[in-house]
N, C-alpha and C positions, 0 to 999 in steps of 0.2 A: 123610700122616696128620694127624689133627686134634690140636691141642694142648689137652689136657684140663686143663693146669695153670692156664690163664687163666679157666676157668669158675668156680672158687670165688671168685676176685677179683671177677668180674663179678656173681656172685650177692650177695656181701657189699656191693658198691657199690650195687646196686639196693635191697638191704635197708636200707642207711643212708638212701638217698634217700626210700624209702617211709616210713621212720620219721620223718624230718624233715618230710615232707609231712603226716603224721598229727599230729605235734606242733604244727605251724603251724596246721592246721585246728582242733585242740582249743583252742589259745590264742585263735584268732579267734572261735570259737563262745562261749568263756567271756567274752570282751570284749563280744560282742554281747548275751549274756545279762545281764551286769551293766548294760550301757547300757539294755536294755529294762526292767530292774527299776527303775533310776533314773527313767526316764520314766513308768512306770506307777504308781510309788509314790504320787505326789500324787493321782492319780485314785482309787486304792484307798482312800486316807485320806479323800478327800471322801465316797465312798460309805459307808465305815464310820461316819464322823462323822454322816452324815445319818440313821443308824439308832440313834443314842444318845440317852439322856435327858440333860438339861442337866448334872447333876452329874458324869457320866462323861466329859465332853468334856475337862476340864482336870486330870483325875486323873493322878498319877505313881506307879508306871510306867503308861504308857498302856494302855488296854484295846483290844485288837485285835478282839475278838468281843463286840459289845454284848449285855448282859444286863439287861433284856429288849430284844428288837428292837422299836424304835418306828416302825412303819410309819405311824403317825398324823402323823409329821413332814411327810410328803409332802402329806397333806390340809391340814394347817395352813399349809404353804407356799403352796398353791394358793389358800387363802382369806385369807392375810395381806395379799396384794395380788392384784388381778385378773390372775393370771398367765395364765389362758386367753386373755384378750384380747391380752396382750402376745405370746403365742405366735403368734396369728393375724396380728398386725401384723408380726412379724418374718418369718413365712412369706411374707406378701404382698410385703414389701420385697425379700426374697431372690429371689422369682420374677420380679418386674418388673425388678430390676437385672440378673439373669442373662440374661433375654431381651434387654434393651437392650444388654448387653455383647456377646452373641453376634452380634446383628444388626449393630451398628455396626462392631465390630472385624473381623468376617468380610468385610464389603464393603471396608473400608479396606485390610486386609491383602491381599485379592485384587488390588486396584488396584496396590499396591506390588510384588506378587510376579509377576503374570501379564500385566500390560498395560504396554507400552512407551509412555512419553510424556515430553516434554521436561521436564527438571528433576526427574525422579522420584527419583533418588538424593539430590539435594540436599534435597528436601522430606522425604525419609525420615530423613535425618540430623538435620534440624531437629526433626522429631517425636520422634525417639529421644532427642535431647538434653534433652527436657522431663522424662525420667526422673530426671535429676540435680537437678531443682528440688524442694526439700522442700515438702510440702503446707502446712507452717506459714507459708511465705512468701506463698502465695496465699490463705490462709484469710480474712483480713480483706477483701481486695478482692472475693473471691467472695461473702462474706456481704453486703457492701454492694450488690452486683448483685442478689442474691436479695431483699434488703429493698426495693430500688427496684421490683422486679417484683411485690412483694406476696406472695411465696411463703413467707415465714417463718411457721412454725407448722403447716405441713403436710408431706406426703410429697414434694412436687415437688422441693425441693432435694436430696433423697436419691435420687431416681429419674431425673430428667431428665439429669443429667450422664452416666449410664450409656449413653445413646443418642448421646453425642458421642464415644465411643471412649476407649481407654486406650492409651498408648504401649507399655506393657509387653506387653499382650495382643496388640496389633497386631504387635509384633515377633515374639512367639511364633508366631502363626498365619502370618505372612509367611514365617518360616523353614521352617515345615512345608509350606506351599503350594509353595515352591520345590523341594522334593524330589520332587514329583509330576512324572512325565515330561511334557514339553511336547508330545510327540507325541499324547497323549490329547486335549489341547485343540485341536491342529491338526486331528485327525480329526473332532472334534465341530464345529469351525468349517466344515470342508469340507461337512459334512452340513447346513449351514444353521443351526447353533445360535448364538444370540447369546451375549454375554459373561455375562449373567445366567443364561442356560440352561446354559452351561458350568459356571458356579459351582454351580448347583443339581444338575445331573445327573452331573457329572464330579468336581468338586473336593470338594464336601461329603460325598458318600458315602465317599470315601477319607480324609477328615479327621476321622472320628468320634472317634478317641482324642484328638486335639488339642482338639477342641471340648469333649469331656468334661472335659479338664483345665482349660480356661478356665472352664467352668461350675462345676466343683468349687471352684476357687480363689475365684471370685466369690461363691458361696454362703457359703463359710466366712468370707470377709472381711466380707460384709454382715451375717451372723449375729452375728459378734463385734464389730462396729463399735459403739463407745461414744461417741466424740467427735462424730460427725456427728449422731446423734439428740439428744445433749445440747445441741448448739448450736441446732438448728432446730426441735425439737419442744417445745412449751410445754404442750400439753394432755395430761394423764395418760392419757386414753383412747387416745392415739396412741403411747404409749410402746412400746419394744421390750423384748426379754428382757434385753438388757444394761442398760437403764435400770431395769428392774424389779428386778434383783438389787441395785442400789444402794439401793432403798427398804427393804431389810432392815437397813441400817445405821441405828442409832439413837444419839442422843447419850448415852443413859444405859444402855440394855440392848439388846444385839443378839442375836437368837435364832440362835446359830451353827448349831444342828442344822437349823433350817428353812432357813437360808441355804445350807447344804451340800445339802439336799434339792432346793432350787430350782436350784442349780448343776448337780446331777446330771441333773435333767430338761432343763436347757439344753444339756447335752453330748449327750444322746441323739439329737436330730435330725441333728447333725453326723456322729455315728458311723454312723447309718443311711445317710445320703447317701454317705459315703465307702465303706461296705461295698458299696452297690449299684453305685457307679461305680469300684470298685477295679481291676477288670480293665482297663477302658478307660483309667483314669488311668495305670496302670503302662505300658500300651502307648504312651500319649502321651508319657511320659518317655523310654522306651527306643527306640521306633521312629523312625527318621529318614527313612523312605521306603518304597517298595515293595520287597518281598522282602528286607528287612533292609538295604537300601542306605542 
């Protein structure tokens, strides 16, 4: 006969486990919600401030809903400095740097991940060790090199280094390429495919999430870069969005509402690019190979 006395204890134990699991999920969701509010609050405050008139910016208690809403701040921000030109300059830089980064790092990473050659691991360790070298250490020597080449004052110092590769992105792509089965490369090689052909027709189609991750990081880093354009660009017609935002700062009066309007417009392209590449970006972070391997 079945012992029915154990069933109530089992039911109560399962009920307690279910209650603990629900409480843990509730606490976790509450923590994530609070963290999201903390991260989103500055962005919301930037947007709200961009729609205020000047007297409402520093009032206490703060005004969360502008009355009236000043959409003209965005027009004034676009005309206060040639922001349209700065947008085009930033888009141009982002596209060129992204293309150069993908081309160079893809080739280098493929060589480290899929081709056997003498001293490969040693060279890879040397390349990887450059990540520990701060950019401030090489800033002056690199500037002197670009000055000797006559590149100061143009886009070349900001774009050409992207075609020389990056240790971090090379490492990222190399690790992803190594998760792709070598049998696919061997089959393509038997069919007469060259190494470049294998890279083009086998590796790259399977590496779209990783490539999208590299492109997204490159776009965001180039769009937000301030120090590079500040050092190398002297003509205001070549300024980027990051340098354009600095021009709103004045010694006497800084139009805070226009500065916030310009900052809001500077954030929009990054949000659009992230939303378009969100699915592949998440796959590039979570997927480690084919079929979840």
